N, C-alpha and C positions, 0 to 999 in steps of 0.2 A: 488455903489450900489450894495447890494448882493442879496436879495432875498431868498428864500426857495429850490431853486433847482428843479431838476424834480420831479414831484409826480406819484410814481408808480399806475398803474391801479390797481382797486379793484378787484382780484380773482371772477371770476364766476363759481360757481358750477352747475354742472348738474346731476339730479337722474337719467336720463335717460340712459339707457345701461342695462348690466347685472352683478349681485353682488351676492358675496357669502360671508357666515359668517365667521370671522376669531373668531376662540374660544381662542386665545392666551391669550387675556386681563382677562380671567374667571379663578378664584382660583379654585383649585383641588377640584372636590366634582360630586353630583350628576349633578348638571348642566352642568359643564365642558364635563362630560363624554356624557350626552345627546347632546351637541352641536358638538363634536366629531363625534360620531355615525352618527348624521343627522343634517348636517348644514343647515341652511338657504340658498335658492338659490333662486333668485328673479329676473325676467327680468320687466323693465319699458319702455315700448312703446309709442312712442307720436302718437299723434292724426293725424290720416289720412280720407280723403274723407268724412269727416261730421261726421266721428266715434269719440270715444273718448278717451282719453288717456287709453292703457290697459296693464296690469299687468298679468306676469304668474308666478306661486310660486309653490315651493316644499317645505314641512317643515316649521319650524320656528312658527310664526304667524299664518300663514295660518293653521298650522298641518298637513294638506294631500295638494295634488296638487289642486290647486285652479287654474282659471281665473278668470278676471273681470275687473273693472276701476277703476282708480286713481284720485285725484286730487291733485296738488301742489303748495300752497299758503301761502305768510306768513311765510315760512319756516316748514308750517306744510303738513304734507303727509297724505291722508286718503285714505284708501283703501275699496272697495266696494266688499262684496262677498269675506271676507276673516276671518277665524277665525270667532270670535263671530261677526264682521262687519255685516250690515245689506244686505239683497239681494240689487244690484245695480238697480233695476227697478222701484221702489217706488219711486214717485216725491218728498217725503221726509225723503229719505234713510238718514241713518247715517254710515258710514263706520268705520273701526278701524283706530285711528289715531296716529300719533306720530309726534313728534316735531325731526327736521332733524338737524343735527350737521354735518360738514364737517372736515377733518384734511388730513395732507399730500398731500395738495394741490389737493383734490377733489379725492383721490385715496381711501380713507376711510370714510364712510359714518356713521354715529351714530343716529338710530332711538333710541328714548326715549319714551316710552309708560306709562300708567297707573301702568302698572303690570312687566314690563320686559325693556331690554333695550337688543339690538344686535347692535354689530357692525359688519359692512359688509366693504368689501373691493373690488374693480371693477373685473369682472371674465374676464380672457382669453379667447376669443372665435371666433372661425375661422373667415375669410371674408367671405362676402358674394360671394357666387359661378355662382348663376345664372347668366345666358349670354343672356337669352331672353323668353319672356313670349307675346305670340301672343292669341287674341281672335278671333277665326274660326268663328264662326257665333252662332246665338242665334234663339230659337223656336219662334214661334208665342207666344206672350207675355200675360197673364192675370194671376193678383196677385191673383186671386181666385183659379187657377189651378196648381197643385203639378205637372202635367204633363211639366210645362215650365222649361225650361234649354238651357243652354249655352255649346258650346265646343269651348274648349282652348287647346293652345300647351304650353309645357314648354321646352326648352331647356337648361339642367344643365349638364356642364361635371362633377362634382366634388361629386354629391350627397350627400351634408352636412345636418346635421340635422337642421330643423328649425320649422317654424310655419305657418299657414294658417288662412288668417279669412274670415268669411263673411259678407258683410255689405250690410244692408237694410235702406234708409234714403227715408223720404217724406217730403218734404217743410224744409227741416232742421233737420227735428227729427228723431232721431235714434231709427229705429224698430227693430233692430237686430244686434247684433256682438258678432259673435260667434267665438273662439278660439282654436285650436288643433293642435297637434304636427305634423310634418310630413318630411319626407325624399324625396325629391322631384327630380326625374332623368327626363332624356328625355323623353318625351312620349306625347301622346295627349288622351284627357278624355274629357267627359261630367260632367258638373255640376247643379244641379237641385237645386232650391231655396224651402225654405220651405212652405207649405201651411197654411191657417187661421189656423191650429190646433197643430203647430209645431212651436216652438219658440227657441232661443237660449238664450245664454246666460243673456242677455240682450236685452231686448224687451218690446214693447208697445203693446195695444190690437190689434188683425187682425180682420177682413180685412182692409188694407188701404183703406182710404177714396177715393172715386172715382173721378174723375176730377182734378186733382191734380198731379204734377210731382212725379215720384218716380225713386230713383237710386238702381241701383244692382251691387255689386262689390265681386270679388274673389280677397284678397288679399296674396300675399307671402312675408312673412319676415324671415329675418335672426333669427340666434340663439340666439341675443341679443334684437329681436323683431323690428331692423332694416326695415322699411319697403322697399322692392326691385321692386317688379313689382305688377300691378293690371290691371286687366281685366274687365269690366263689361260694362253698359248700362244704358242708362235713357230714360223713358217713360213718355209722358204727361198726360195718365190718364189709371191707372195702372189695372183699372178693365174691359178696351175695349181690348181685344186680338188684334184688328186693329189699335193700337194707334200707332204713330209716335214714332220709335225706335232710338237713336243717340249712336252708340258704343263706346267707349273709351280705350284707354293702356295708363297706366302710368308707365314710367321708373324712377323710384326714385332715384336710383342710377347715371342718367346722368339728372337728375332735366327735363324730357321731358316729353310731353302729347301729344298723338296723337288721331283723330280720325280713326275709323277703318270701311272701307267698304270691301266688299266681293262678289263674282259672285261663287256660287254652282252649276252651271247648267253644266255637263259634256258634252262635245263636241270632235270630234274626232279631230286628231292633224292635223297639217299645217294649222290652222284654227287661228282666233281672240277669245277672250273674253274681253269683255267692262266692265267694271265698272263707273258709271255715279257719279260723286262726286257732289253735291250741297249743300246752306246752309253755306259755310263758308268763311270767311273772309282773305283778305290778299292773299300774294302770298307763294309759297312754301320755307320751311326753309329744311326740311329734309322728306325723305321717307324711307319706308321698304317695299318691296315685298315678297308674301309668295304663291309658287305654289305648285301643287300636280299632280303627274301624275300616270297613271296604263297602265298595257299590253304593254308596251315597252321594247324590249331588253337593255340588259344593255350595250352594246357597242355603244349604236345608236349615231348618229352625231347630237347632238341638236342644237339648236338654238332657242334663247330666248330673246324676243326686248320689249320694253315698252314706247310707245308713248305718249307723253302730248296732251293735248287739242288745244295745241298751237302746234302741230306738229312736236315738237322734238324727236327723238329716240333714246335710250341707248340700246345697245347691254349687256343683263347679262348672256349670255353663249355662245359659240362658241365652236362645237367640242365634242369629247368624254371627259366625265369627270374622273376625276380620273386615276386609271389605267385598266377602262373599265369594273370594273366587281359591280360598285355600285348599279345599277339597275335605278328603278323609283324616281321622287323626290318626299320626304314624308315629305310634308309641308317646303319644304326647304324655309329658310328666306334670302332676299339678304338686307345687309346693309353696308352702307360705314365702318361703326365704328366695323364690325368685325374684327375679329385676323386672319380669315383663307381665302384663295381665291377659289374660283371657280375654278380656273386656276392652283390649286396645284396639279401636279401630284401624290403627296402622300395621296390624299384626303381620309379620309377613314368612313367617314360618307356622307349622304345627310340629315338626320334630322337635320338639324343645323342650325347655322345663319352665313353665308357666305360673302365676299366682292364680287361684282359683276365684272364681265371681265372688263366694264368700269362703272365709278362714277356714282352714282344718283344724285351727286349733281349736275349735269349738269343741272339738273331741279328747281335749286335754283332761287328764281324772277320769276317764271312762275305762272301763275293763277293758284290757287286750282281745282276750277269749273269746269266742264266740262267731256268729256268722256277720260277715261284713258284707253289704248288698249294694250292688252298683245298678242303676235304675237309667237306662239310656232309651231316649225318644228321638225319633228324626222327625217327629211331625207328620207322619204318614209318607215320608220321604223314601222308603226303603231303605235296603243294605243291611249289613251284618254288624254286629258288635264280633271282635277276633281275638281281643286281649283284655284281660282286667289285673294286673298287679297292685300288689300293696307293699309297700315298706312301712314296718310298725317298730317305733321304740319308745 
């Protein structure tokens, strides 16, 4: 009994990623010359955190640098805020439409519009290099106040070109999605969200409705718009500066989402700092700890230890770090997945993400809720502990 043999799976092709126009298919003439001079480059990124799929484009159908949103259904690509397409914030907006065809096993994408055809190939882009992003703290929040902001920290060893975006979502409705290019190195900074009179590339009317949940995020994207990290928070009533606030970190590269807690009360060393965690379900899967100190000599004999609500203690640092010339901890992150150990005698920076002396995985399976205590000693060297942060999932 024969049968038809194995059936090859149908290839699936994805419009997401970075594309650049290839001009080889065009005949000699003005169209080919224009293509060679300014080939269309477009990145198509997936939806994240309640936002829409987003594109960034230069040249081609969009004529000039453009950012906007897109939809891709039934082999039809629709670009909003591109060329003669409508702005994307109107409920009945119609974008610039193309029928999509693929060739060369998805490496070539052909966009067929009413007036033009574009042949694009997948563009080579550098791999994402951002190694961590932390939410440090959020100012007292009110959607009506332009003075509200959050402070965040980025660790990026290679400083590659990429993109950032701001998302504001209320009850699942997107209020703002603004993209801009960035080259983000290791640094800390503040990020202010917009007031009711300032809106991004895609927005609804402000102010946001009181009494309902709202979310605010700053998202980092790779050069092809692949999301890498996001930091942000949500409030139950964005019109009330005293509303409960829940902070989050999203590590898209490792598919991990953390709740973020912090204590910004400065205190002398040889003391303890406590973070009260509540409202979480389940047990610990992973922890990341962030610390900052000031006023302590560079050759200090440090001791850092973290104690869980259940009484388990893990030593993060013990002794002089590096070659003894690194100075204070500057929002130093401790995580088991880091590539460099705090015990490395060649350690070059404390503004980094480092493997602790003993693994934080020791806390796996313990309850999340309760008082987490950081004990820091400088061996009598003086100084202050100015920040203790905890990411938990």
